[in-house]
N, C-alpha and C positions, 0 to 999 in steps of 0.2 A: 412372343408374349404380348406385343402391342396389338396384334390382331385379336387375341383373346379378350383384351380389355375393350376393344372396339365392338366386338360381338356382344359382350355383356351390356355395354352402354346403349347399344342400338336395338336390343331386344325389347319389343313392345308387348305390353300386356293388356292392350285395350281391345274394344270392339265398338259396335255402333253406339253403345251407351257407355259412359265413362267408368273405368275401373278404378280400384285403389291405386294410388301412385307408389312408385318405388321410393324407398327411404332416401330422402334428399342427402342426408349426411353420408350414407354409404356410397351413393352414386357420386357425390362430390369427391370422395377419396379416390375412387377409380379414375375420375376425370383428371384429377391433379396428377396422378401417376402417368396417365396418357399424355398430359400436357408436357411433362418433363421430357418425353420422347421427341416432342415436336420443337423443343427449344423455346417454348412460349415465354418462359421466364427471362429470356435474353432480350426480349423486345421491350423497348422503352420509348413510347411515343412522346416526343418533345412538344412543347407548347409553341411550335412554329406557326407561322401564318397559314391559315387555311384558305386554299384557293381551289376552285373547281377548274381543273385544267381543260375540261371540254367546253367551258363557257367563255365567250368573248365579253369581258367586262366593259360596259359602256360608261362613258362619262355621264354624270347625272347632276343636275342642279336641283337641290331639294326645295320644296315649297314650304312656306311658313306653317302650313297645315299638316305637313307630313309627320307621321309618328316616327321618332327615332328609336330604334331597338338595338341594343348592344349585342353584337355577335359573340363577344367574349363571355358575357353573362349567360348567353343562351346555351353555351357548351355545358356549363354547370347545371342549367335547368334541364337540358335533355338527359344528362346523366341522372338527375333526380327522377325524371320520368321513368327511365329504364329500371333504376333501383327500386323506386316506389312500386312500380307494377309488379316486380318480382316478389317483393315483400307481401303485397296484398294478394297476389296469385297463390303463393305457396302457403300463406297463413289461411286463406279461405278454403284451400283444398282439404283441410282437416275436417271441416263441417259440411263440405259439399254434398248435397242431397241427403243429409242426415234427417232433415225435417221438411216434409213437403205437404203435410196435412193428411187427412184421412178419407179422401175421395178415391174411389176405385179399388183395385185389388191391393195396392200397396198402401199400408197405413203406418205412419211413423209417430203417431201420438202427438202430445203437446209440443209446441215449438220451444226452442231455447229462450232463455231470458238472460239479462245481465248477470245474474247470479251464477250462471253456468260457465262464465269465463274462468279459466284455471282449473275447472273440474274435468273428470274423465270424459273423453270424446265418446259419443255413441255411434253405433254402426250406421253407414249410409245404406241407401236402398239396394246397393249391389255389394255391400260389404259382407254378406253371408254371416251376419252376427259378429263380425270382427271390426273394431274401431279402426280409424286411420292409422297407418304405420308411419306417418310423418311425425306424430307426437302422441303420447298416451293421454295428454290433456289438451284442452282447447287453449292455445297460446300462440304467440308469434313464432314463425319459422324463419330462421335466418341462415344465410351462408356466410360463415365467418371469413375474415380477411384472407386466410390461407386456404379457402375452399373455392367453390365455383357455383354459380346459379345455373340450373338446368332450364332449357327452354320448355315452354308449355303452350297450350293453345291460346293463352292470353298474350303471348309475345311472338310466337314463331311466324305467323302469317304477316304481321306488321314488319317483322324483320325482313321477310321475303319482299314485301312491297318496297321497302327502303332500298334494297339491293337492286330491284328491277328499275326503279326510277333512275338510279345512278348508271346502271349498265346500259340503259336505253337512251340516256341523255335527254330525258323528257320530264315534264312536270305532270302530264296527264297520260296515264297508261291506256292503251287500247285494249279491247277485249282479247285480241289475239296475244298481245304481250302478257296479259294476266294468265291466259291459258298456258302459254309456253312456260311461264315462270312456275306455275303450280306443278305442271308435269315434270319439270326439271328438278324441283326441290322437295317433292313429296313422294314418299314410297308408294309404288303402284298397288301393293297388296294391302289387305286389311291389317289391323293393329298398327296403324300409322298415325295415331293421335288426331284423327279427324272424327267428328261427331255430327250426326243428324244432317243439317243442311249443308255443312261443309263437305261431308262425305258424299252426299247426293250430287253436289255441284262437281266434285272431283270425278265421280263416275261418269257424269255427263261430258266432262272435258275429254275423258279418255275415249268417248264415242265421237268426238269431233265437235261437240256443242261449245259455243263461245259465249262468254258473258255479254249482255245481261240475261240471255236465255237460260243460263244455268241457275238463276235465282227466280225465274218466273213461276207463278203458281201452276201454269200448265205443265211445266217440266219438273218442278221441284216441289213435292208435297210438304216439305219442311220449310218453306219460304218464310214462315212467321216464327221461326225459332230464334234463339239468341245469337246465332253464329256471327252475323255481320258486326255486332257490337265489338266482338273480341278482335276483329281483324282490321278495323278502319279508324279507330280513334286518333291514331298518329297523324292522319292527314290534317287534323286541326292544328297540330304543331308545325306542320310544313307551311302553313299560311298564317303567320303571326298577325293577329288583329284583323284578319280578313276572312271571316267565316264564309262569305260568298265564294271566294276563291277555293277555300278548303272543300266546300261542298261540290264544286265543279270537279276538283281533283278526285274526290271520293265517290263520285256518282257511280261509276262502273264497279269499283271494288265493293261498294255496299251492295249493289245489285247482282254481284257474282253469287250471293247466297240469300238475298233477302228481297222482299217486295212489300208493298202496301205499308201497314203500320210498323212492321219490323224495320223497314227502311227509314221511316220517320224517326223511330226511336234511335237508331244508329246515328242519324244526322243530328239529333238533339245532342248527343255526346260530342260529336265532331265540332259542333258549334261552340260548345262550352270550352273545349280544348283550344280552339282558335282565340276565343275571347280572353283567355288567360293572359295573353300578351297585351291586352288593351286596358285592363282594369288599373286603376290608380294604385301605385305601390304604397301610398300612404294610408290606404284604407285597411282596417282590420281584416283578417282572413275571413271571418264570418261574413262580413259585408261583401267582400269580393265574390265569394262563392254564391251568395244569394243573388247578387247582381247578374252574374253569368248565367245562373239557372233561369232567372226571370227573362233574360234576353233570349235564351234558347227556347223557353216555353212559348214565347211570342211567335215562333216559327212553326209551331204545331197547329194543324187545322183544328179549329175550335170544337168541332163535332166528333173528332177522332177519339178513340178510347185512350191513346197516350195523353192527350191534353186533359181529358177528364180524370185520368189517374193522377196526373200531376196536381191538378187543382184539389182533388180529394185528399191526397197525402199532405199537401201543404196546409190545407184547412185544419187537419187534425194536429199537425205540429203547432200551428198558431193558436189552437184551442187549448194547448197545454197538456194534451194526452202524453203519456209515456210512449217511447218508441215501441215497446212491447204491445201496448194497447192498439197503436196504429197498425202494427204488423198483423195482429189478430183480426183487425177490422178489414184489412184489404183481402185477407184470406176469405173472410165471410162474404165480402161484397163481390169479389171478382171470381172466386172459384166455387163458392157455394151458390150465390145468387146470380152470378153471371151478369152483373150490372154494366151499364155504359157500353154495351155492344161487345163485351169481351166474352166470347162463347167457346172457349177452349174446352171446358168441362163436358159440354154436350157432344164433343167429338170422340170421347172415350179413348184418348191417346194413352200410350204407355206413361206411367207415373203422372197421369193427368196433365200432361204437357209441362212437366217441371222444368224443361229446358226452354220454354216459350219466352219470346221477347217481352211479352206483356207483363206477366206476373213478376218477372225478374226486374223489369223497369220500375214497377211500383216498389219492390223491395229495395232497389238501389236508391230510390228517392228517400226512403227512410234513413238510410245511413248518411246520405248527403245532407239532409236537413238537420237531423239530430246530431250528426257529427260536427256541424257548424265550422267546418274548415280545419278542424284539428285532426292531424294525420292519424294518431294512435286511436283516438275515440272513433273515428270514421271506420277504420279497419275492424275494430272490435265489434261495432254494431253490425257492420256488413257481414262479418263472419257468423254472427249469431242470428241474423234475421231469417235465414231459411232459404230453401230452394237451391239455385245454382250459385252458392255463396262465394265461390272464388272469383266470379266475374265482376260483380259490383265492387268487391274489395280491390281487385286489380285495376278497375277503371278509376275509382276515386283516389286510390293510392298513387296511381300514375299521374293523375291531374294535380293533386296536392303536392306530390313529389316534384313535379315540374315547377310549380309555383314557388316552393321553398328551396329547391335545388338539392343537390346531393349533400351538401354540408348541412342544410336545414334538417334533413332526415337524420343525419348522424347526431345532430344536437338533440333532436327529439328523443332519441333512444340513448344518448350519451355513450355511443360506441361506434366503431367503424365496421364496415361490411365489405365483403368481396365485391370487386367491380368486374369480375370475369364472368363470361357467359358462354354456355355451350349450346349452340343452335343444333348440333347434330344429335342432341337427345331426342328430338322429334323430327328434324328435317335432314336433308341430305344435299351433297354436292356444293358445299361451300369450302373456301380455302382453309388451310391450317387445321384440318380435321374438325372444322366447325367451332374452333375456340376463338372467341373474340373478347372484347372488353368494352365497358360502357363509354369510356372516353373516345375510343375509336368509332363506336356506333354514333356517338353524339357528333363527331366531326363529319361523318357521312351526312348526318341530318343537316348540318350547316351548309354543306355544298349543295344539297337539294334545295334548301331555302334560297340560296343565292340565285339559282335559276328561276325559282318561283317569283321572287321579288322583282327580278328584272323582266322576265318574259310574260308572266301572268298578271302580276299586280301593277306593272308599269312604274315601279319604283327604282331605287338605285342602291348600290353597294359602295361604301367608302372603305377601301381596304386599309388606308392609313389610319383612319379613326376607328376602324373595326366596327362599323355600324351598318344597319340597313335603314333606308328611308322608305316608309310605308305610306303611300297615299291613302287617305280615308275616303270612303264613298261620299 
């Protein structure tokens, strides 16, 4: 019986372009039954001291200028990251690729507006006339406390990287370690929940190619798609308040699937995630988010199209346009007129490059600015904005979820959620039939950060006070 459930859960329905997802509620039921076979419910992780047993903790005398970061608070924040990402991911999947504009063979008509929230979902470009089977209407998708979250492409490669950092006892993964990790934890055949650049990189790995060559334009024609964004944001959280270290850690993971502007965009997100530990807690959420975004913008080359996209979207927000007007204007500017060096349309790609890093970066900035740091509003706008809508929602929900913590998300919705996670929905070869939970995942993150703080940042860990000391540049 257990094998039958495993077979059902691990049956993939994808191809190079994304399919409709299996019903989360139905899948969750089967996973819970499978979990009962594994005795998962018998596990109860206690709030004991977290210590990386492979790390020799050094004595450290903090400087007056060091930033003190609570390890205990960070556990809640990392749980908020994983929970937030899952909420944003699964909610955004309802509208993923429903609306991509009318250029090329695929025409999807007018974009969604705020009024469409709560109304019937419309078919995606691959839905064959059928709306999402996650929900009949555009609304939040949750895994209730007695259910379980399924892994998806916005969480599973980051989960792999976290495991690889721990298993290899390093802060910076080598190209060979990344390749070996992908080959171990990703199914070799198709229907493996890889898309576009990720799939191309994986195919190259199977041929013996090692990152960063797997993401180079010469080897990977999809180097400017969105894939690297989905797989690397977590590196910002592994280097609290030190985006310079986060970018060093993420350099090869980003370039496993991306190059040029797509790599810059991924590093923009990584920078924001790292800065989330640096902003003053007394600031309102809106001010925190805009400070972080402005700091990350300063790292983008001024003449690059990501920098110009940022400036354009922000200018429309400041001018008081509605988010719908701004979204319509970026479609006209970047896909119709191909302004600011963004020339995807001229390449005649499938769905006019609806998976591209660029147009989805512009769309994500709409939900970031107009959401103004509010979790619910940001996910709603991101879901309705168009294109690859599960990715911006997962990104910003993960970031805001980290900032407000697991309890903050629960307060926002006035309810509790499942903290269980099934990595084997999309990936393979993890313990316990791939069933994990957010607290355990957060504790692994703490152990990684211990090593980063001591070996990469040059700071220290006080296990008695349960804090990190982070030297500032």
